[in-house]
N, C-alpha and C positions, 0 to 999 in steps of 0.2 A: 573604118573609123565610126565608132559608135557615138551616139546623140545622147549626152545627159539627161535624164528624164526626172522631171517634179514628183515630187511623193505624192502617193496616191491620196485620198478623202481629203484634201485642204480644201475648205471654203477660200473664196478670193482675197481675203483680205489677209486668213494666215497666210495663202499663197505669195503673195507681195511682200509680209515682213520674212517669210523664209528666204526668198531672194535678196531683199537688203541685207539680212543677217551673213549670208554667203557670202554677198561685196562687200562687206565693214573686217569681216574676218580675213578675207583672199587679201583687200587692198589698204587697211588701217596699218599704221605704226601698233607696235606694243604696247605704249600709251593708249591709244585707243581702245586695243582689247581688255585691256585692265578695268577702262571705264567701263567699257561694256557688262565686262563679269560684275565688277560693283552693283551696278545699276540693275543686272538681274538677281543677282542674289540677295541685295538687303530688300527686296518685293518681296521675292518669295519666302524670303527670312528676315523680319525685321530687326532680330536679334544680333544681326551682322552690324561689325565695328571693323570701318573705314581704318587700314593705319598709312601713315605718311611719313616719309625720311625727313630727320630732324636734324641738321647740322651733322657733325662728324659719327653721329649715334648710326646715320642710315635709317632702315625701318627694320632691322634686329630680325633680317630673314623672314619677313609676314607681310603679306599683303591684303591681310584682312582677317579676323577671328568670331568663333560664335564664343567669349569670352567664358561663360558659363560652361560650357560644356567641354571646354578643353580643345577645344576644332581650329587651327592653323591651317590657313590658304596661302599657297604662293603660286605665283601666274606665270607663266612663261610662254612668248610668241616672238619665238625668232622668223627671221625670213624663210629659212627650210629646217625641220627637224631633222638633224643627223642622229644614227646611235650614238654615236660617242661624245657628243657637245652634249646630247640627254641625260646620259647618262653623268656625265660630268656636273653639270647644273643640279641632277637630283642630289648629288652625295654631298655637293659645294651646301645647298641650300637647309639639304634636309640636316645636316650637322650642324651648324646656325639656329636653326630654327629649335632643336633641340635643346643647345647650348645655352641657348634665352630662354625659353620657355616651358623646360620642363618644371623646373620651381614652380612654375606658375601654374602646373597643372596640365601642362599638354598634355593630350590622350590621344588626339587622331591628327595625322598631316596630311593635306590632301594637295597635290600637285596640279593645278589647273593650265592644260596648254591650249592652243592653238594651232590646229591641223591646214595651212595655207592649201596644202595641193596634198596628193597623192596618200599612199597608207603612210600611218605612224609609226615609229617604232615602239618595239616591242616595250612597251613601258610599264606595264603589271611587273614583265619577266624581272624589268629593274629594279621597281620598289620591291618584288619578293626578295630576291637578292643581299636588301641593305637592311630586311625585314630581323635579319640576326644578330645586328650592329644595334639594335634599339627594341628591344622584345616587350618594352611596358606601351610602345608607342601604334596603333595603330594606323596603316599608309593605302592611301588610297589616292585615285585619280580621276579627274572631270576635265573631258574634252572639249572643245567647243562645239560638236555634234550634241554632246548629252547637256551641253548648255544652254543649247537650245531648245532642247526637251523643256528644259527648265521654264526658260524663257515661253516657251509655249502654251502652258501651264498657267502663266499670268492669265489676270483679267484683261480684258481687250483694252480697257482705257488703259493699263499699267504696259500692254506693250505698245501702243501708241506713244506714251510718252517716253518710249527707250527708242521705239523704233521709226516714229513719226507716222502720220495718219496716209492710210492713200489717198492719191490723187480724187476730189471728191468727196472724200468723209472727213473732210479737215474740219466741218461747222458739228461731227458729232463725237468729237473731243476735247478736253481741255489741253492746250498744246503752248507750248512757250511761243508765239506766234508774235505778230506786229511789225512794225518799223520806227525809225526814231523819230519820224514824225507823231506817231500817238502816244508815246513811253510816258509823255511826261503823263498825258491825261489818264492812262492806264494804271500809272501808280498813285495817282490823287484818287481813283474812284475803285482802284484794286484792293481785292484780298485775295490772302493764303487761303485755298478750301482745304479744308479738314474732313476726310470721310472717315469717321469711327465707324466701323460696320461689322462690330462685334457678332452681334446677332443675328443680321440680315444683310444682304445686299442695299444698297442706295444707288439712285438712277440720278447717275451725273447732271444728267440734263435738265432735271427738275430741280437740282438744287441750282443749276446756275440761273434757273427761271426767275427763282427765289429770290436770289440775290441782288436782280435787276432791280434800277438802274448800275450798280454798281456791276465789276468785273472781276472776272477770277486773275490771278496773276500766275502764269505759268500751271502747270500741270496738277492735280491734286496730292494731297499730301496724307496715304491713307495709313489709316495707325489701328493695328489688331493684334491680337497673341499671333506669332509666328507661327505655331504649331497646329497642324491641322488636327480639329478634335479636339479642341478645348471646350472644356464644358464647366470649367471653376468647380470642379468638386473637390479640390484638393487645395490646401494652402500654399505648395509649390507653384503649383498654377496661379495665382493672383499677382505671387513674387513675381513669377515670372514676367506675366504680362505686364506688370507695374513696370520693372525694368525698362522692359523694351518700349512703352510709352514715354518712359523717359530720356532714353535714349534719342528717339525719334523727334520729340517736341525740342530738346536743349538743342540740336542738330538745325531743325528748323529754325529756330530763333537765331542761333548764333547766323547761319545763312544769309539771312532777311536782315539782321540788326542795322545795316546802312542805309535800308530801305523805310524804316522808322515803321516797323510790320503792321498790319490789321488781319484777324484770321477769322474765317465765317467757318463755323462748327456744326458739321452734319452728324448727329450721333444717333446710332442705335446699338446701344452698350448697357449691360449692367451698371444700375445704379454706381457700385462701388469704383467702376474703372473710370465714367463718366465722370463723377468727382474728382479722381486722382488727375483725370486729365486737365480741368480745372484748375487745380493745384498748381500742375507744372505750369501752367499759363500765367499763371496769379493775376493778382488784380493790376499789373504795373503794364500786361500786355492788352493790347484792345482786343475783345473778342466778342463775338456776334455769335449767340450761339442759337438754333433754327429748331422748330418743332414742327415733328411729321405729322399732320392730318392723315389720319387712317381712312374717314370717311369721303377724303376728297383727295387722297394720294397724293398729295402734293406738301411741299416745306413751305410755301408761302403761307401770311397770315391770310384769314377771312378778308374779304373783300368789305364787309362790316363789323368788321374788327370796330370795337368804342374804344380809341385809343386816349380817351380824356376822363375813364369810370373813374368813380371814386371806389378801389379797389379792397374788399374788406378781406382782411388777413391778419389774424391776431397770434399773440406769443403768451401762454401760462404757464404757472408754474414757478415764475420766478421770486423768490422770497424777497419780502420786503427789507431784510435785516441781512447783514454780510454774515456769508456764512464761514470762519475763522481759521476753522477743522480740515483736514486734508481730506478729500473725499473726489469720489469719481460722481459724474452727473449723464444722466440719460436724456437724450432731445429727439424726438420723434417728429416728424416733417409729415402732416396728411392732408396731402395735397391731391393725390390723383385716389387716395383712398384713405380710409380712417387706419391710423397705428394702433395697435390695441397695446396698452400699457399693461398688460399682463404678458405679453409677447415680448415687448422690452427689458422686461425684468427678469422673464425665464431668457433670452440672449444675452444678459449683460447683470447677472446678479449681484454683480459687487458695485454698482451703480445705486448708491442710495439718496438724490433727489432726482425728480424726473419734471423735464419741462415740453410743451408741446408747441407747434407754428402751425397754426390750423387756418383752413378756411371754411367759412359756413356749412355747403354741402360739398365735399371730397368728391372727385369723379376724375375719369381719363381724359375728360375733355376740356377741365378746369382752364388750360394754360391755352386760350384764343387770343392773347394782343400781348403787343410788347408792352403794355401798360402792365397787365398783371406779371408780367416776368421780370419787369422792373419793381414793383412791388414787392413781390416773394424774394427779389434778391437783397432788397432792403431789411426785409425783416429777417433774414437770417443774418446781416451783416448787424443787425442792432440786437440782435437776441446772441451772438456770440460774443458780441462787447459785453451786456449784461450777465454771460456768464464770469467774464473774467473781472468784473468790477463785485459781483455779490462773491461769488467763490475763489478768490486769491489763489488758495494753495490746492486748488483741482489738479488733480493729475491726468483725468483722461476724460474724455467727452465722447460717449458711447452714441451713434448717428444711426437712426432706425428711420431710413426715409421712403415715402411713398409717393413721388416725384418725377416729373417729367424729367429727360433729359437734360433740358437746357437749364434747369432749378438745381439739376446736381453740379452740374458745372460750376453753375453761379458758388454754388455750397465749397464746392472746391479753391475757387476764386478769393472766396471769404475768407480762409484760413491762412494767418498768417504765422507758421513754424516759430517764429522768436518770441511772438506773442499771447500765445493759444497753446493750450496743452496738448497732449497726442490726440489726435480726432481718429475715433475706431469706426470704420465702416462696416454694413453688414447686408447680406445678400437672405432677400426672403425666399421662402419657398414652402407651401401650405402642407406639403405632404410630410416636412421633419417637423422632428422635436427634440428642441427647439426650432420653432420655427423661422429664426434668423439668425445665421451663423456667419462668425466673423470672415471679412473678406482681406482686408487690409487696412494701414493707419493711414494716416497723412500726419507727418512729423519731417524735421529737418532729415533732409538725405532721401527721402521715398519717390 
């Protein structure tokens, strides 16, 4: 009799997670395995869209998909994998998926299966036999063991959200814990923590410390482009990132609607994506945006922050008279640094009027209190209102922003797609010419 051996090289937490994974795959129901798959894949690939059966329509032979890439997943977790039953399942579900999704861009079909015990049937051979029937569709498979490797590649926080924190480590992770006795208090003081870690990892414990005395509600919501190596060098990258952000935020708001959600946002992201995140939340949802202090490596405001400061922030360039002709407007936000008007004109040559929101001495450390954040957010709202008033026929506002991410989020929240013209956001790089390049637009459906 042989004794099963654990994988070599696993640290203690990963080893515990591997054991829990094996237990859940072996003992869980088919629905449990599907939920396990969804929890892993949507963290590894935020563009993943869940599909739920609806009435007599069912799930259209699809348990989830990457819509933009034309990838459809089908999940299967019987008590025992038998060759004849697996073959019949593949033939039926593949035919149904092709029938429902081919005209919608089906390019790849992935059979996800749970092998509870023993060796699985020859699934690759079964798929190869089907390929001749559907030459335009790539056929692939993903076993429960391969899915574990995806789970193992997630951040430790994300893995703990799926599999739980090992005993003795619970205090290190944001988890849906607590009892009925403190549920009301947690909801009253609770925020859904949004981790917008596009440019750099974010220390979740530092975020929780900054949130105190309020508390996180459930696990953190990670919002980031799903593709490895995302650089934002091409328009399609920005478009895909915006699509993923929209799907994640819409789902988060919808699922938390009954709790009257409040969100605490910790963002290290390019300005266009931070502004787009604020745009998705809108000003109808309560959002607290936190600023990272690089000197102190903290997300909390300095203890000596002046919350009663008379903040100096102004807007220049708004004309006294109404401009009745159709036009485009350039809007510069000079907070972290001065935005050159010549750079803005080079980035948006069609803008005929230029406005600037500025502080006396722009620098990276300017945002040092909630008083300054409130003042900047109000100035942005007032300036957008002035643009609507003085340029009633404006067709587009081009925004060139040197701001901390909390102000970028406030900018996005201030944009009302039904009242404001399209707002174009630009990304800066000193080495380029022109230095500002269009990234994405805030408008209906963005």
